[in-house]
C-alpha positions as CSV (number, residue, x, y, z in Angstrom):
1,M,0.0,0.0,0.0
2,V,1.4,3.3,-1.1
3,K,1.1,6.1,1.5
4,P,-0.2,9.4,0.2
5,N,2.5,12.1,-0.1
6,N,1.2,15.0,2.0
7,T,4.5,16.8,2.3
8,L,4.8,20.1,0.6
9,P,7.8,21.0,-1.5
10,P,10.5,22.8,0.4
11,W,10.1,26.6,0.6
12,D,12.5,28.2,-1.7
13,S,13.6,31.4,0.0
14,Q,16.0,32.2,-2.8
15,T,13.2,32.2,-5.4
16,T,11.1,34.5,-3.1
17,S,13.9,36.9,-2.6
18,Q,14.5,37.0,-6.3
19,Q,10.8,37.8,-6.9
20,K,11.0,40.7,-4.3
21,L,14.3,41.9,-5.7
22,P,12.9,43.7,-8.8
23,K,10.3,45.6,-6.7
24,Q,13.0,46.7,-4.2
25,T,15.3,47.7,-7.0
26,I,12.5,49.8,-8.6
27,I,11.8,51.5,-5.2
28,T,15.5,52.2,-4.6
29,A,15.9,53.6,-8.1
30,L,12.9,55.9,-7.6
31,N,14.2,57.1,-4.2
32,N,17.6,57.8,-5.7
33,W,16.1,59.7,-8.6
34,A,13.8,61.7,-6.3
35,S,16.9,62.8,-4.3
36,S,18.8,63.8,-7.5
37,P,18.8,67.3,-8.9
38,N,16.4,66.3,-11.7
39,G,14.1,64.6,-9.2
40,M,14.1,67.7,-6.9
41,L,13.2,69.9,-9.9
42,A,10.4,67.5,-10.8
43,K,8.9,67.6,-7.3
44,M,9.1,71.4,-7.2
45,A,7.4,71.7,-10.6
46,L,4.7,69.3,-9.4
47,K,4.0,71.3,-6.3
48,M,3.9,74.5,-8.3
49,G,1.4,72.9,-10.7
50,L,-0.8,71.7,-7.9
51,A,-0.8,75.0,-6.1
52,S,-1.6,77.0,-9.2
53,A,-4.5,74.7,-10.2
54,I,-6.0,74.8,-6.7
55,S,-5.6,78.6,-6.5
56,L,-7.4,79.0,-9.8
57,V,-10.3,76.7,-8.8
58,I,-10.8,78.5,-5.5
59,A,-10.5,82.0,-7.0
60,Q,-13.0,81.1,-9.8
61,W,-15.4,79.6,-7.2
62,L,-15.3,82.8,-5.2
63,Q,-15.9,84.7,-8.5
64,W,-13.0,87.0,-8.1
65,E,-12.3,89.3,-11.0
66,Y,-8.6,88.5,-11.5
67,P,-8.0,84.9,-10.4
68,F,-4.6,84.7,-12.2
69,Y,-3.1,86.9,-9.5
70,S,-3.6,84.0,-7.1
71,V,-2.0,81.6,-9.5
72,I,1.0,83.9,-9.9
73,A,1.4,84.2,-6.2
74,A,1.2,80.5,-5.6
75,I,3.9,79.8,-8.2
76,I,6.3,82.6,-7.2
77,V,6.3,82.0,-3.5
78,M,6.7,78.2,-3.7
79,S,10.1,77.2,-2.4
80,S,11.8,74.0,-1.2
81,T,10.8,74.3,2.5
82,H,7.8,75.6,4.5
83,G,9.8,78.3,6.1
84,S,11.3,79.7,2.9
85,T,7.9,79.6,1.3
86,L,6.4,81.5,4.2
87,T,9.2,84.1,4.0
88,L,8.7,84.6,0.3
89,G,4.9,84.8,0.8
90,I,5.2,87.5,3.4
91,Q,7.6,89.5,1.2
92,R,5.1,89.3,-1.7
93,L,2.2,90.2,0.4
94,I,4.0,93.2,1.8
95,G,5.1,94.3,-1.7
96,T,1.5,94.0,-2.9
97,V,0.2,96.1,0.0
98,I,2.8,98.8,-0.4
99,G,2.3,99.0,-4.2
100,A,-1.5,99.0,-4.1
101,V,-1.7,101.6,-1.3
102,G,0.9,103.8,-2.9
103,G,-0.8,103.6,-6.3
104,A,-4.2,104.3,-4.9
105,I,-2.9,107.4,-2.9
106,F,-1.1,108.9,-5.9
107,T,-4.0,108.2,-8.2
108,I,-6.4,110.1,-5.9
109,T,-4.0,113.0,-5.2
110,L,-2.2,113.4,-8.5
111,G,-4.4,111.6,-11.0
112,C,-3.4,109.3,-13.8
113,N,-0.4,110.9,-15.5
114,V,3.3,110.4,-16.1
115,W,4.3,112.3,-12.9
116,S,2.0,110.3,-10.7
117,L,3.4,107.1,-12.2
118,G,7.0,108.1,-11.8
119,I,6.7,109.4,-8.3
120,S,4.6,106.4,-7.1
121,V,7.0,103.8,-8.6
122,F,10.0,105.6,-7.1
123,L,8.6,106.0,-3.6
124,T,7.1,102.4,-3.3
125,I,10.4,100.8,-4.4
126,F,12.5,103.2,-2.2
127,L,10.3,102.6,0.9
128,A,10.2,98.9,0.4
129,S,14.0,98.8,0.2
130,Y,14.4,101.2,3.0
131,W,12.2,99.1,5.3
132,K,14.4,96.1,4.3
133,F,11.8,94.3,2.2
134,N,14.2,93.9,-0.6
135,E,12.3,91.0,-2.2
136,A,9.1,93.1,-2.3
137,A,10.6,96.3,-3.7
138,K,10.1,95.6,-7.5
139,L,6.7,94.1,-6.9
140,A,5.6,97.2,-5.0
141,G,6.6,99.4,-7.9
142,Y,4.9,97.1,-10.4
143,V,1.6,97.0,-8.5
144,S,1.6,100.7,-8.0
145,A,2.1,101.3,-11.8
146,I,-0.8,98.9,-12.6
147,V,-3.1,100.8,-10.2
148,I,-2.4,104.1,-11.7
149,L,-2.5,103.0,-15.4
150,T,-5.4,100.7,-15.5
151,H,-7.4,100.9,-12.3
152,N,-7.6,104.6,-11.5
153,Q,-11.4,104.6,-11.3
154,S,-11.5,102.3,-8.2
155,P,-7.9,102.1,-6.8
156,W,-8.9,101.1,-3.3
157,L,-11.1,98.2,-4.5
158,Y,-8.3,97.0,-6.8
159,A,-5.8,97.2,-3.9
160,W,-8.2,95.1,-1.7
161,G,-8.7,92.6,-4.4
162,R,-5.0,92.1,-5.1
163,F,-4.4,91.6,-1.4
164,L,-7.0,88.9,-1.1
165,E,-5.9,87.1,-4.3
166,T,-2.2,87.2,-3.2
167,L,-3.1,86.0,0.2
168,L,-5.1,83.0,-1.3
169,G,-2.1,82.0,-3.5
170,I,0.3,82.2,-0.6
171,G,-2.0,80.1,1.6
172,V,-2.4,77.4,-1.0
173,A,1.3,77.3,-1.7
174,L,1.9,76.8,2.1
175,L,-0.6,74.0,2.3
176,V,0.7,72.2,-0.8
177,N,4.3,72.5,0.4
178,N,3.3,71.2,3.8
179,F,1.6,68.0,2.5
180,V,3.1,67.3,-0.9
181,F,6.8,66.2,-0.7
182,P,7.4,68.1,2.5
183,A,11.1,68.9,2.9
184,S,13.0,69.5,6.1
185,A,15.1,72.6,6.4
186,G,17.9,70.5,8.0
187,S,18.1,68.0,5.1
188,E,17.9,70.8,2.6
189,L,20.7,72.6,4.4
190,R,22.9,69.6,4.2
191,R,22.2,69.1,0.5
192,C,22.9,72.7,-0.1
193,L,26.2,72.5,1.7
194,S,27.2,69.4,-0.1
195,Q,26.5,71.1,-3.5
196,T,28.6,74.1,-2.3
197,L,31.5,71.8,-1.5
198,V,31.3,70.1,-4.9
199,S,31.2,73.5,-6.7
200,L,34.2,74.7,-4.6
201,E,36.1,71.6,-5.6
202,Q,35.3,72.2,-9.3
203,F,36.4,75.9,-9.0
204,Y,39.6,74.9,-7.2
205,R,40.5,72.3,-9.9
206,L,39.7,74.9,-12.6
207,V,42.0,77.5,-11.1
208,V,44.9,75.0,-10.5
209,D,44.6,73.6,-14.0
210,G,44.6,77.1,-15.4
211,A,47.7,78.1,-13.4
212,L,49.6,75.0,-14.5
213,A,48.5,74.7,-18.1
214,G,48.1,78.5,-18.7
215,N,44.6,78.0,-20.0
216,Y,42.1,79.7,-17.6
217,E,38.5,79.2,-18.7
218,R,36.9,82.4,-17.3
219,P,33.3,81.9,-18.5
220,K,33.2,78.5,-16.8
221,A,34.8,79.8,-13.7
222,D,32.3,82.7,-13.6
223,A,29.4,80.2,-13.9
224,I,30.8,78.1,-11.0
225,K,31.3,81.2,-8.9
226,A,27.7,82.2,-9.5
227,T,26.6,78.8,-8.4
228,I,28.6,79.0,-5.2
229,I,27.2,82.4,-4.3
230,S,23.7,81.2,-5.0
231,S,24.2,78.1,-2.8
232,L,25.7,80.1,0.0
233,Q,22.8,82.6,0.0
234,K,20.3,79.7,0.0
235,G,22.2,78.0,2.8
236,R,22.1,81.1,4.9
237,G,18.3,81.2,4.7
238,L,18.0,77.5,5.5
239,W,20.4,78.0,8.4
240,K,18.0,80.6,9.8
241,E,15.1,78.2,9.5
242,V,17.1,75.5,11.4
243,R,18.1,77.9,14.2
244,Q,14.5,79.1,14.5
245,G,13.3,75.5,14.9
246,Q,11.5,75.4,11.5
247,T,12.5,71.9,10.8
248,R,10.7,68.6,10.9
249,E,13.6,66.7,12.4
250,S,14.2,65.7,16.0
251,P,17.5,66.8,17.6
252,E,18.7,63.2,17.6
253,K,18.0,62.8,13.9
254,Q,19.7,66.1,13.1
255,V,22.9,64.9,14.9
256,S,22.9,61.4,13.3
257,E,22.3,62.7,9.7
258,T,24.9,65.4,10.2
259,Y,27.4,62.7,11.2
260,L,26.4,60.7,8.1
261,A,27.0,63.8,6.0
262,Y,30.6,63.9,7.2
263,P,31.9,61.4,4.6
264,T,30.9,63.8,1.8
265,L,32.9,66.6,3.4
266,K,35.8,64.2,3.9
267,A,35.7,63.0,0.3
268,C,35.7,66.5,-1.0
269,T,38.6,67.4,1.2
270,H,40.7,64.4,0.1
271,S,39.9,65.0,-3.6
272,Q,41.1,68.6,-3.3
273,R,44.4,67.4,-1.7
274,G,44.8,64.9,-4.5
């Protein structure tokens, strides 16, 4: 009598791991791409697209006259972190208020003419810069000119409308930035510093090669210097966010990730020595 074979075939762990491997490889590749410069640009573009679409829908639902101002504000103030987006949003809101109020005042007092336009643009830009709202200065002059040239019949209503539309765009940008691919100021600061070190290494090699070979590529060097200056300015803003506590990381995580970032600095240092 033959006994029935109730035993199952042995579990092949190697086969299972091989089946899971492609999925893990795809996830790893996607994560690496998302952390690359092109991936960061794609995420930023996606956030801008979502914020602009949501701003337009809300402004049209509220039946505002110029919904595109909300779209413009949502796109322009969008930045890599919540803190930097808030800073740009405040600057834009201040510029809108200064320009709209200045344009309305000069429209009422001097009318719609070239003198009113010139004085209003000058004073709004000067006052915004004097009050240290440098990012808002040009916007203030632009808005004041629009009030005088095209909305001189109802300048105060126009000023109020621009304030509300700009506020809507900023609010939507902050919400999208907070929930869609949220970035920590600490991680962005480390990435910025890493990019600065890479650019410094490139500039150092370019200068040394130029001194040894006698062929100094000035246009390339100027482009690298511009990149370094831009990275340092961005890093200064991110450092302010970190110091003010505008980061999603716990102190323990900040310390551990800062330690893990040390090999990048060490590698750049060794490459410069070599």
